[in-house]
C-alpha atoms as an extended CHARMM CRD file, in Angstrom:
* protein
*
        75  EXT
         1         1  MET       CA             15.5740000000       15.9820000000      -27.3990000000  PROA      1               0.0000000000
         2         2  LYS       CA             16.9770000000       18.9200000000      -25.5210000000  PROA      2               0.0000000000
         3         3  SER       CA             19.4590000000       17.9080000000      -22.8460000000  PROA      3               0.0000000000
         4         4  THR       CA             18.8790000000       20.9220000000      -20.5850000000  PROA      4               0.0000000000
         5         5  ILE       CA             15.1280000000       20.4950000000      -19.9310000000  PROA      5               0.0000000000
         6         6  HSD       CA             15.1920000000       17.0770000000      -18.2720000000  PROA      6               0.0000000000
         7         7  PRO       CA             15.7530000000       16.7280000000      -14.5040000000  PROA      7               0.0000000000
         8         8  ALA       CA             18.8210000000       14.9320000000      -13.1770000000  PROA      8               0.0000000000
         9         9  TYR       CA             18.3710000000       11.1760000000      -12.6910000000  PROA      9               0.0000000000
        10        10  GLN       CA             20.1210000000       10.0650000000       -9.4950000000  PROA      10              0.0000000000
        11        11  GLN       CA             20.1850000000        7.2780000000       -6.9130000000  PROA      11              0.0000000000
        12        12  VAL       CA             17.8230000000        7.6400000000       -3.9470000000  PROA      12              0.0000000000
        13        13  GLU       CA             17.8230000000        5.5690000000       -0.7430000000  PROA      13              0.0000000000
        14        14  VAL       CA             14.2450000000        4.6450000000        0.1860000000  PROA      14              0.0000000000
        15        15  THR       CA             13.3630000000        3.7970000000        3.7980000000  PROA      15              0.0000000000
        16        16  CYS       CA             10.0070000000        2.2490000000        4.6910000000  PROA      16              0.0000000000
        17        17  SER       CA              8.2690000000        2.6060000000        8.0460000000  PROA      17              0.0000000000
        18        18  CYS       CA              8.6760000000       -1.1820000000        8.5060000000  PROA      18              0.0000000000
        19        19  GLY       CA             12.4720000000       -0.7590000000        8.4150000000  PROA      19              0.0000000000
        20        20  ASN       CA             13.0890000000       -2.0460000000        4.8860000000  PROA      20              0.0000000000
        21        21  LYS       CA             15.7000000000       -0.0510000000        2.9320000000  PROA      21              0.0000000000
        22        22  PHE       CA             16.5260000000       -0.1430000000       -0.7590000000  PROA      22              0.0000000000
        23        23  VAL       CA             18.1710000000        2.0100000000       -3.4090000000  PROA      23              0.0000000000
        24        24  THR       CA             16.4270000000        3.1100000000       -6.5720000000  PROA      24              0.0000000000
        25        25  GLN       CA             16.8000000000        5.8600000000       -9.1410000000  PROA      25              0.0000000000
        26        26  SER       CA             14.6070000000        8.9270000000       -9.2810000000  PROA      26              0.0000000000
        27        27  THR       CA             14.4020000000       12.5230000000      -10.4470000000  PROA      27              0.0000000000
        28        28  LEU       CA             13.8970000000       13.7440000000       -6.8680000000  PROA      28              0.0000000000
        29        29  SER       CA             16.2890000000       16.4030000000       -5.6670000000  PROA      29              0.0000000000
        30        30  LYS       CA             16.6640000000       14.5000000000       -2.3610000000  PROA      30              0.0000000000
        31        31  THR       CA             19.0400000000       11.5980000000       -1.7990000000  PROA      31              0.0000000000
        32        32  ALA       CA             16.7610000000        9.9520000000        0.8160000000  PROA      32              0.0000000000
        33        33  LEU       CA             13.0220000000        9.2080000000        0.7810000000  PROA      33              0.0000000000
        34        34  GLN       CA             10.7040000000        8.0340000000        3.6010000000  PROA      34              0.0000000000
        35        35  ILE       CA              7.6620000000        5.9160000000        2.6310000000  PROA      35              0.0000000000
        36        36  GLU       CA              4.9010000000        4.2770000000        4.6630000000  PROA      36              0.0000000000
        37        37  VAL       CA              4.3210000000        1.0570000000        2.6790000000  PROA      37              0.0000000000
        38        38  CYS       CA              6.7050000000       -1.0270000000        0.5800000000  PROA      38              0.0000000000
        39        39  SER       CA              6.5670000000       -4.4130000000       -1.1200000000  PROA      39              0.0000000000
        40        40  GLN       CA              7.7850000000       -6.1080000000        2.0850000000  PROA      40              0.0000000000
        41        41  CYS       CA              4.8910000000       -4.9040000000        4.2490000000  PROA      41              0.0000000000
        42        42  HSD       CA              2.0460000000       -4.2710000000        1.7550000000  PROA      42              0.0000000000
        43        43  PRO       CA             -0.7430000000       -6.8970000000        2.1270000000  PROA      43              0.0000000000
        44        44  PHE       CA             -0.9300000000       -7.5480000000       -1.6340000000  PROA      44              0.0000000000
        45        45  TYR       CA              2.7260000000       -8.5770000000       -1.8610000000  PROA      45              0.0000000000
        46        46  SER       CA              3.2260000000      -10.0960000000        1.5880000000  PROA      46              0.0000000000
        47        47  GLY       CA             -0.0320000000      -12.0950000000        1.6810000000  PROA      47              0.0000000000
        48        48  LYS       CA             -0.6540000000      -10.9640000000        5.2480000000  PROA      48              0.0000000000
        49        49  GLN       CA             -3.7170000000       -8.8160000000        5.6630000000  PROA      49              0.0000000000
        50        50  ARG       CA             -4.3150000000       -6.9120000000        8.8620000000  PROA      50              0.0000000000
        51        51  LEU       CA             -7.7470000000       -5.5630000000        9.6670000000  PROA      51              0.0000000000
        52        52  VAL       CA             -7.8140000000       -2.4670000000       11.7920000000  PROA      52              0.0000000000
        53        53  ASP       CA            -10.8580000000       -3.1270000000       13.9510000000  PROA      53              0.0000000000
        54        54  SER       CA            -12.1390000000       -0.4800000000       16.2890000000  PROA      54              0.0000000000
        55        55  ALA       CA            -14.8890000000       -1.5010000000       18.6890000000  PROA      55              0.0000000000
        56        56  GLY       CA            -15.4490000000       -4.8690000000       16.9770000000  PROA      56              0.0000000000
        57        57  ARG       CA            -17.0700000000       -3.3520000000       13.8790000000  PROA      57              0.0000000000
        58        58  VAL       CA            -15.6690000000       -5.9630000000       11.5080000000  PROA      58              0.0000000000
        59        59  ASP       CA            -17.0280000000       -8.8080000000       13.6610000000  PROA      59              0.0000000000
        60        60  LYS       CA            -20.4400000000       -7.1030000000       13.9220000000  PROA      60              0.0000000000
        61        61  PHE       CA            -20.5500000000       -6.7490000000       10.1420000000  PROA      61              0.0000000000
        62        62  ARG       CA            -19.5960000000      -10.3850000000        9.5690000000  PROA      62              0.0000000000
        63        63  GLN       CA            -22.2320000000      -11.6180000000       12.0560000000  PROA      63              0.0000000000
        64        64  LYS       CA            -24.9240000000       -9.4170000000       10.5440000000  PROA      64              0.0000000000
        65        65  TYR       CA            -24.3430000000      -10.5910000000        6.9810000000  PROA      65              0.0000000000
        66        66  ALA       CA            -23.2390000000      -14.2000000000        7.6450000000  PROA      66              0.0000000000
        67        67  SER       CA            -26.6600000000      -15.6010000000        6.8060000000  PROA      67              0.0000000000
        68        68  TYR       CA            -27.3100000000      -13.2000000000        3.9240000000  PROA      68              0.0000000000
        69        69  THR       CA            -28.2050000000      -14.9030000000        0.6550000000  PROA      69              0.0000000000
        70        70  LYS       CA            -29.0350000000      -13.3910000000       -2.6760000000  PROA      70              0.0000000000
        71        71  ARG       CA            -32.6920000000      -12.9990000000       -3.3190000000  PROA      71              0.0000000000
        72        72  THR       CA            -33.9830000000      -13.9010000000       -6.7440000000  PROA      72              0.0000000000
        73        73  ALA       CA            -36.5050000000      -11.6640000000       -8.4080000000  PROA      73              0.0000000000
        74        74  LYS       CA            -39.9870000000      -13.1620000000       -8.7620000000  PROA      74              0.0000000000
        75        75  GLU       CA            -41.3090000000      -13.2800000000      -12.2710000000  PROA      75              0.0000000000
């Protein structure tokens, strides 16, 4: 492999919007990176899911389909 065609691999400090900071390596030209979601605040990793509910839409949906059952096709 040619050594001159690959970008430089350097350490980058990553800062999440939740305040979590960690250091990783990247080919970015920056030494700092801002992100919105990390493993500390993402619902999949943290197990805490937040529903953004405007005007009670989630509750309306749950009430509407609470009694919904699958219908079987008549033969």
